[in-house]
N, C-alpha and C positions, 0 to 999 in steps of 0.2 A: 809648558805642559804637553804640547804636541811632541816635543823631542823625548820627553819622559815616556810617553805612551809607545812611541816607536822603539825606544830602548827596551821597554818591558816586553813588547811583542817579540822583538829580536831575541831577547834572552830566553823567552818561553820556547821559541822555535829551536834554538840551539840545544836546549835541554831535551826536547822531543827527539831531535836528530841524534843526540848522544845516546839516548835510551834505545833508539831503533838500531844503532850501530854497535851495540855491545855484543861481544863475542860470547859464544857458549859452546862448550864441547859436549856432544852427545855420544854416548857409547851404546852399543847394542849387539844383538845377535839375530841372524836371519835363519828361519826354519821353513821347511815345506813338508807336506805329507806327514803330518802329525808331529814328528820330532827329528826330522832329517836336516842337519845343518847344511846351509848352502854356501859354498866357497866361490870366490871369483865373481861375486855378485856386485853390480855397480850401485853405489849410493851417491846421489847428487843433492847438495844443498842449493836450492834455486837462488837465494838472495846472496849468500856469501860466495857462491861460485865454486865451492870446494867439491871435489869428486874423489871418491876412494872406492876400493873394492874390498869385499870381506875376505878374511883369511881362511885357512883350511878348515877351521872349525866354525865358520860363519860369523866371527866377531868383526866389529868395525868401531872406529871412533872418528868423528867428523866435526869440524868447526862450523858453527852456524851463527846466524844473527837472530835477534828477537823477531818473532813472527815469520821465521823462515819456514820453508816447506821442504821436507826430505822426500825425494823420489827414489823408489827402489825399482830397478828395471833389469830384466834379463831376457834373453832371446826366447826362452821356452816358458816364461812365466807371465802372469798378468801383472802389469805395473801397479804399484801401490804407492800412495802418498800419505805422509804423516806430517801434520802441522806442528811446528814448534811453538808451544805456548808456555807461560809460566807454570802451568799445572802438569806439564809433560815431565815424566821421570827422566833423569839423566841417563838411566840405563833402560833401553828398550828391548822388548822381545817382539820381533816382527815376523809374522807368518805370511808367506806369499803362496799364491795358488799356481800349481804346476798344470800346464795345459797338456793333458794326457793323450798323447798319440804315440804310435810306434816310432815315428821319425823324431819326435821331441825327446823320447827316451835316449835315442842315440846321440842327439845334440847335447843333452844335459851331461852325458858322460864325456863327450868330445870337448865341450867347453870347460870341463873340470868343475862344474857345479856340484856334482855328486859322484861317488864311485859306483862302479857297476854292481858290486856286491850290495852296497847300501840301497841302491835303487831297486834291485831285484827283491830285496826283503821288504821294501816299503809298498810295492805295488803288486797286487794279485791280478794276474792277467793270463788269459788263454787266447791263442790265435790258431787259426786253421792249419798252420804249418806244424804246430806242436801236436795236434790231435785231429783225427778224422771225425769232424763234427757230424757228418752224414750217418755215422754208425749209431747215433742216438735217436730215439723215437720222438723226443720233443725237447724243447729248450730247458725244461725243468730237470730232465734226466741228465742233460749236459752239465748243468750247474751243480747238481747233487754230487757230493763227494769229491768235487774237483777243487774246491776252495776251502781252506782251513777256517773253521768257525762259522761257516755258512750252512744254514739249514733250509730244507724245502719241506714245508708242512702241508699236508693235504687238507682239504676243507673248502667249502664255498664253491664258487663257480670255477675256480682254478686254484692250483697250489699257491702257497705264499712263501716268498723267499725272505728269510730272516737272517740279518747279518749280525746284529748286536745282541741277539737273544730276546726272549719275550720279556718286555719291560712293563707292560700294562695289561690288565684284564679287560679294560673298557676301550682303550685306544688301539689303533692298528699298530703292529710292530713290523709291518711289511716294509721292505726296502723301496726306495723310489726307483722307478724304471725310467731310463733315458735311452731312447733308440735313435740313432743317427742325429744326435743333438737335440731331440725333442722329448719332453716329458710325456709319457704315455701311462695309461691306467692298467694296461695288460700287455703281456708279452707271449701269451699262450699261442697266438696264431703265427708266431715266427718259426719258420722251418729251420732246424739246425744247419741244413745245407746252405742256407742263405746268409749265415753269420760269418763275418770276417774275424771279429775278435770280441771278447767280453772282459770288462774290467769290474772288479769289486772294489768300491771306494768307501772308505770309512774314516772315522776320526776327523781331524781338521780338514782333510782333503775334501770331504763331503760338504764343508761349510759354504762352498761356492754356490750351493743350491739352497742356502738359507735353512729355515725351519723344516722345509720339505725333505731335506737330506738328513734329518736327525737320526733316522734308522739306517743310514748308509744308502749307497747308491749302486744299482746294477746298471752299468753303461754298456750298451751293445752297439756295435757298428756292423751294418749289413753290407753285402756286396753292392747293393743298389746305392746305399749311402756313401760308399767309397768313391763312386763315380763322380 
């Protein structure tokens, strides 16, 4: 009886090990900034040990094990992990967050993640080398008319910057303001002369700020914040 029990336990463990060790091929595509495919992006399956890079259109296929974890990593992106479960589709669409700085824009092009033309079309950005910011009376005049699809509406204590259009009569449609990496409620006191650059972030790129970024994000870096 004892031998039978040991045999049964051994058989059960072998089945469990066999199920754990089953291979599975997962296909997918990696995007950033709404719909921009990411090439040369590293994908690692932690359990199987497989490592691949995405092709020029962001596609990949990789051999995994059951309960594996896929790690997506690039030098100018926030790493992302996806757990391989029975419910996971064999074809994945993975969106990774680009860490938006001027230096990272150059690195993204240099590493071949994206082309210069595609990145320029995906990111709306102004910096002080492109424009004399000091020639504007305030930050709202600076924003007004400089970014396609962005409106500055007067009213209330200060004007309101709207990126996605007015979507609600009762809820605020104002963009989220991020200054030197911190979320703030107002940008009216910022002198244009103190601004290093301004980004307008929308669509999936704004998702890094969660529900607060639903109306898009105005991200400002000041000369003080640069130091």
